[in-house]
N, C-alpha and C positions, 0 to 999 in steps of 0.2 A: 193510471189505468185508462183504457180507451173509453171514450164517451159513446155508449151504445146507441143513444138517440142520434148522435151525429153519424154513427156508423150505418144505421138504418137509412139515413137520408143520403149519404154519400160514401158507400162502403169502400170503393177502390182508393179514393183520395185519403180517406181517414186512415187506412192502413199504410198508405204510401208515406204519410207524414209521421207515423209513429216510429220512434227510434227502436233499435234492437232491444234495449233494456227495459222498454215499457212493459214487456211481458213479465218482468221480475219485480219482486218486492223484497227489500232488505229488512230483516228483523233481527232481534237478538239471538234467534235460533238458527240464523243463516238465511240464505236466499230462498224465497218461496215463488213457485210458478203460479201466477195469479189465476190462470184459467182452471188449473187442475188441483191447486192446493198442494202440489208435490214439493217436498222440501229438498233443497240442494245444500247439504252441509258437508262436514268432513267425513261423515259416514258414506256419503254418496260420491264425493270426489276429493281425493287427497291433494295436497299442495303439489306433489310431484306430477300427478295426473293433469292438474290445471296447467302447469308449465308446458307439458308435452302438447296439450291441446292448443295453447297459444302459439307454439312453434309450428304446429300443423296448420293453424289458421293463417299464419303469415305466409307459409309456402303456397297454400291454395290461392291466396290473394295475388301473389306474384305470378303463379301459373295462369290464373284466370285473366290477369291483365295482358299477359303475353298472347293468350288465345284470342282475346278481343282485338288486339292490334294486328295479328298475323292472319287469322282465319276466323273472322266473326261468322256466326251461323245465320244471322238474319232472322232468326226465330225468336218469339217471345211467348211467355206463359203468364197467365193471370191466376194467381192463387187466391182462394177464398174458402172460408171466411178469414183465414189467417195466412200470413206470409212466413215461410220458413226462415228461421234465424240461423246464424252461423253454426250453432251447435247441432243442427239437424243435417243429416247426410244429404237431403235434397238440396240444401243450399250449396253444398260442395258440388253436387252434380250440375246444378245450374251454372255455377261460376266456372267450372272446369270445361264445360261443353260450349261456352261462349253464348249461351242462350240468355236473353234479357228478361228481367222481371217487368211484366206489363203493369201499368197503373190502372188501366181500365179494360173491361172485356173487349171494347171496340178496338183497342190497339194490340190485342193478343191474337195469336194463331191457335192457341190451345188453352183450355181452362183446366185447373187442377183443384180438386177438393182436398184441402189440407186443414185439419183440425185435430189437435192433440187431445182427443176424447175417445172414450170406449164406444159410445154410440152417438150418432148425430145425424143431421139432415143437411145434405149439400144445398147451397144456395143456387138460384137459377143462374145459368151460364149462357142464355141466349141460344144461338145456333152453333156455338163452339162445342167440340168434343170435350167432355169433362172427365178427366182421368180420376180414378179411385172413387167416383161418385156412386158406383153401385155397391161399394163396400162400406156400409154405414153401421156395422155391428161387429166388433172384434172381441166381444166378451168371451171369457174362458169357456162357457157352456156352448156358445155358438161355434167356436173353434173346434171343440171336442166333438160336437155333433156332425159337423161337416167332415172332419177327419174320419170318423167311424164310417160314414156313408161311402167315402172314397177308398179307404184302406181295407174295409171289411172286418176290422176288429176295433174294440172299444178302448177309449181312454177315460171317458167319464164313468163314474160309478155312483151308486146310491149309498151314502154313508150309514143309512139305517139298516141295510141288509148285508153290506159287505163285511167280511171277517178278515181282520188283520190290519196292517199298516196301509195308509193312504196319504195323499198330499192334499192339504187344504190351502187354498189361495184365494185372493180377492178376484171377483169377476172383472174389476176394473183393470185397465192396462197400466203397466209400468210401476207397480207398487213394490214388487220384489218382497212380498211378505209371506211367501210359501213356507209351510212347516209340515212336518210329518205328524199325523194323528193316528190313533188306534180306533178302528171300527169294530162293532157298530157304535155309532154316536148320532146325536141329533145334529142336523145341519144348521150352521149359523147363517144369519141373514147376510146376503151379499157375498157369500162364499161359494166357490166351486170345489168339487171333490173329484180327484183323479187317481188312477192307479199309480202306485209308486214305481216309476221307471228308474231302475238302477243303472245309470249311465256311467258307472265307475268301474275301474279295475280293482277295486278294493281300497285304493289309496287316492287316486286321482279321478275326478269327475270330468266328463267331456260334454261339451255343448256345441252343436253345429249351427251357427248363425248363418242362415242361407238367404242371400239377397235375391228378391224377385223384381224383375223389371220387364214390363210388357207381358205380365202373367206367365213368365217363364223363369225358372231358376237360372242364375248366372254364375255365381261363385259361392264359396263357403269360407267362413272364418271359424276355425277350430279353436274353441276356448277351453282352457283347463283351470281347475281350482281344486282345493282339497275336498275329498268326498264328504267330509264332515261339515263342510261349509258350502254345500252345493247351491244354496239359495242366495248367496252373497252377490252383490253387484260387482265386486272386484275380482279380477282374474289373475292367475299366476302367469299364464302365457296366452297369446293369441297369434295364430298364424293363418296365412292365406293359402287356400287349397282350391284346385280345380274340381269341378263336380265329380268326374269319374274316379278321382282319388278317394272319395268319401262314400259315394252312393252307387248302388248297382243300377242297371237300366230299369229294373222293375220298381225300385225305390224312387228313381227320378220320375217315373210315370206317375206314381202316387203324389209326389210333390207338385208336379205340373198340373194334374187334375184338381188337386186341392186349390192351387192358386187360381185356376180358371173358375172353379165353383164359387170361391170367395170373391171373385172379380178383383183380384189384386193387380193393379197396374204398377204399383210401387209398394214394396213392403220388405220386411225382414222377418223370417220365420225362425223360431227357436225349435230345434229338432234334437231329440234325444234318441240314443240307441240303447235298448235294454240289453244288459250284459248277459242275461240268462237266455232270452229267446232270440236275440239278434235282430228283433224287429225295431223299426224306427217309429217314433211318435212325434207328431207336430203338436207342441204344447202351447205355443203362443204366437200371435201375429202382432207385429209392430209396423204400422203404416206411417208413423211419424218418428222413425228411428233416429237416434242420435249417434254421433261418432264421426268417423270410425273409431274403433277401440284404441285407446291411447297406448295399449301395450303392444301394438303391432310394431315390428321393426320398420325402419324407414324404407327398406326394400319392399316389404309387403305393403306398406302404406302407399307406395308409388303404384304398385299393381292394382290396389283397390281404386285409386284415383283414376287410372287409365280405364279400368273396367266400367266404373259407374258413368264416366263422361261419355264413353263410346256407346254403351247400351242406352243410356238416357237420351242422348242426342238422336239415336236411331228411332227410339219410340216416339219422341216428339215430332220428328220429321215425318214419320209414318202416319200420323193422325192430324197433322196441321190442316187448318181450314183450306178448302179447295179454291177459294177466290183469290189466292196469292199467285201472281204470275211468276213462273220459274224460268230462269234463263237457261241456256244450254249448259253452262258450267254447273249450275245447280242440278240439272237433270243427270249429268254425268256423276256428280258426287253422290246423288241418291242411288244410282245404280251400283256404284262401288260399295256404298254402305249396306245395301241389301245383300250383296254377295258376301260381305265380311261378317255381318251379324245374324243373317237369317231372317231379318224383318223384310216384309214386302213393302217397299216405300214407293208409292206412286208419285210421279212428278206433279205437283199441284198446278192446276190450270183454272182459268176462269170458266164459269158455267153460266 
């Protein structure tokens, strides 16, 4: 485990020296994520899923090496208080886009608040733009309240007055402990209560994992699982979809305004569509999302890798500190990136 005293004294170097597995602790019950206490056992990842992840990891490493050799970005990002490990999608985005991990804020072009907690306080980042720093609360109640304000209809409910079934889940992120309860009932400590959104066709439940980069939705992973096992971490199928294939323009407007209100520079949203009303509901925000899903085909996995590297690079280039002198080729690349992605990327210059 990291020495917090040393971390307070020298945070960038303390994390730079920590190896990938310092975040984990091996017990007789399986791997435990030290910071959150989350367990990683056979219930969370099967041997088959682990093998698929290892293969994906190897491919990303090779692609990342090729990118650094042929078209390095020249950009670097300082993550604090934690640095994303290979099981986080942000690590893939960094590796595939050719952007370097900075060891100190002084050597970085952009700062990024990264902490696998539900609530937190971003550390100081000097004069750097710090991405995701304005999103420091992704509790279920906060997500539901913002969604209601943006969409105009409620997800959250009061279990003491509601009549009928409801979903009870932890306020904390990533526990996957949702269950259906019958209301009215007394609320349990640390639990959030939501309307039961039936996202199934009676047999199969659908979950639309929507990736946000630069406060804008970019693509969707459609996940399916048995309707009777809708709260499970494991999926039957996962497929890559473009946004218009899944959401209407009005729904995309709701998702975009939600991301903007939550100040999500990077996140993945869990979105359900109610089979009765046809309405969408944003039920969860993951700003330290893991993956991508091991059940993706290699074709769709390649599409995910291309999308996250392209949009992530455009976001970082668009907010990089202005005291970096850009060459003419860099300016041309920024212009092409702006036209391709929709980001307005100004050529950095000294001020």
